[in-house]
N, C-alpha and C positions, 0 to 999 in steps of 0.2 A: 389551510396551509398546504403548500406544495410538499412533495416528498423530500426535496432538498431541505426545506425549512424544518420539517419534522425530524430529519436526521440530525441537524445541528441542535435542535432543541433537546433531543434525547441525549446527545453528548454533553451538552451544557449542564444537564442534571447531575453529571458526575462531579462537577465543581460546586454547584449551588446546593445540592442535597434536596432540591425540590423535585419530587418524583412525578409531578403532574403530567409532564410530557410522556413519561414511560407508561403511566396509567392510561393515558388517552390513545397513544399511537403504537403501542406494542401489543401484538395479538395475545389474547388470553389462552387460546386453544393451541396455537402452534407458534412457538418461538424457538428456532433452532440456533444453537450457539456453537460456533466453531473455534472460539478461543478455548484452547484445551486446558487452560488454568481455571476455567469457570464452569459451573454446572449449567445445564440447559434450562430453558423455561423462563417465563416472565417473573415468577416469584423469586427465582434465583437472582435475576437481574436487579430487582428491587432490594434484595438482601445485600447485593454487592455495593449499591449506593450507600446503604446504611453503614458499611464498613469503612468507607473512605473518610479521611480526616477533613477538617475545616480548611486545611492548607492546600487542598486539591485545586488544580487549575486546568482549564481547557481553552485552547485558542485554535479554532478551526481556520486554517490558512487557505485551503482550496476546497471547493465542493463542485461536483459535476454529476450529471446523471445520464443514464443510457437505458431508455425504457423504464422498467420498474426497479432498476438498480441505481443506487446513489453511492458515490465514492467521496470520502473526505480525507484530507491530508491535514493532520492535527498535531499541535504541540501540547504535550501533557505535562503536568506535574501530579503524579499519583504515588504517594509514599508507599502504599500497600503493594504497588507493582514495581518498585525500584526507583522512584523519584522522577527525574526529568527524562521524558521519552518522546520520540518521534513515532507517529503511527499512521498507517493507512487503515481505514475502516471501510468495509463494503456492506451495504444494507440492501436487502431485497424486500420490497413492499408488495402486498396483495390487497386490493380493495382498500387502499389507504392505510393499512396497518403493517408494521414491521413484522416480518415472519422469519427472517434469517439474517445472520450476521457473521462476517468473517473479518479478521484483522491480523496485522503484523506490527509488532512493536520492537524497538530497540533503544538503548540509551542514546541521549543526545551527546554529540561530540562537538566541543567548542573550537578546537584547533583542527582545521582540515587541510588537505593537500592543495586544494584549489583556492582556499581563502573564502569560499562560499559557505553559507550555513546549509543545514539540511532542510531549510524552509524558503529561503529567499528566491527571487525571480518572479516572473509574471504570474498573476493569479486569475486574470480575467479569461473566461471562456469565450473564444472567438472562432471564426471560420465554421459556423454551424453547418454550412452547406458542404463542408468537406469531411464531415464525420465519417462516412462510409469509406472514403478514400484513405483517410488517416488511419482508420482501424486496419485496413488492408496492408498499409505500410508497416504498422506495428506487428501484424501477424507475420509478414514476411521476415522482419527483423528477428522475431522470436524463432521462427522455423530455420532460417538460413544461418543466422549468426549465433544466437544463444544456444540453440539446439544442435548446431554444428553441421547442418545439411550442406551449406555452401558459405563458410566463413569469409572467403575471399570477396564476397559480394557486399561487405560491410559498407562500402562507400555508395552503394545503391540506396542505402537507407539512412546513413548518418552523414551529416554535413561535414565536409573537410575544412570548412571555413569557420564555422561557429558551432562549438559543442560544449555547452556549459555543464559542468559535472558537480553534483552535490553529494556523491558518495564520499564520505570523509577521507578515505584512503587513496583516492584517485584524483589527479589533476585534470585541468581542462584540456580539451582537444583529443583527437583520435590517437595521437602519438602517446600521450600519457596513459590512455586506456590500454593500448597495445603493450606498453611496458609493464603495466600492472598485471595483465593477464599472463605475460611471459614469465614474470617473476614468480607468480603463484605456481605455474606449471613446472618451473625449474626446481621449486621447493617441494614438489610432490604433492601439492595441495591445490590442484586446479579448481576453478569455479565451473561446476558441471550442472547444466540444466537438463533434467530428464523428462519432464512432462509439463506442458502448459495446461492449467486448469480453467483459466478464465481470462477474457480480454474484454474490457469495457471502455467506452470512450464517448466523449462529446466534444465536437469541434476540434480544437488544437491539443486536447489532452487525451491520452490513452493510458490506462493502467493494465499491466499484465500481471497475472498471478501464477506463479510456477513453483515447481518442486525440484529439488536437486541436492547437490553436495557442495559444501563450502568449508574449507579448512578441515576436511575430513569428517564433517558432521552432516547429518540429514537436516535440511533446512527448507524453509519457504522463502521464495523471492517475490517481493512485491515491487515492481518497477513502474515508475510513472514517467512517461515520455511526453515532451512537448514537440509538436511537429509544425513546421513552418515551410511553406512553399515545397511540400513534398518530401522534406527531409527532417530527420530528428535533430533538433538543435539544443535540447536540454534534457537532463536525466536526474531524477531523484529516486532513491530506493530505500527499502527497509528489508533487512535480512534477519530472520529469526530461526533459531533452532527448533526442531520439532521434537518434543520429549518422547521418551520411551512409552509404549502403549500402557504400561502399568501405572504411569503417572497421570494419565488423562483424567480430567474431572467430568467429561461427558463422552458419549459414544459416537459423536457425529463426525469425527475426523477433522483434520485441519482444512480440508478443501471441500 
């Protein structure tokens, strides 16, 4: 099986309760967990599966890879973690085994500003020959726009003609994004990106993993960008609060 197939099989175990994929494809010696609500290690992972109910559901909508890293965009129903969730999971493989996992989860919102769901849109990985160029575009967007080095350069990265937005609170198009950012700033709760920890991509999809502040809380931002003809034309994201250190169930940190 490819690493993509292994990642999907491991996630599907959360719904089926069949731990075969976890037994076969998760490292016995080194499995580093960055979900701060879960202990680290393979045995803890197996224990988590046993805690989930028969009503658990997993629907992997997108999957792509960058070297030994696999990214999934998934629709979950996990009662133990709050019910209906949208999640990005990042898996690192070594020698065919899963050795490290990061994720970001938030509740699914059914009524959104754009009318789009948190999952719809293209799913096929295309433009494989443009992977490096698209990752560079995403990095520039993070540095100049999200991190604030040169926010006026936003149109160098984001299409002014087509910008499909899947953040539940923001409408389509650059104007809607600008209005939302201005409203947050005026309310004294700006969205602040302080550090980019990871950027992974394949073809037309690039995921950025960043740290910052949102609504006055310490958060992780996982942003998925779809790039077409050198510009960002679509955006999905998951924002999750980072709990206080005393509440962590492992010592690995969010990033």
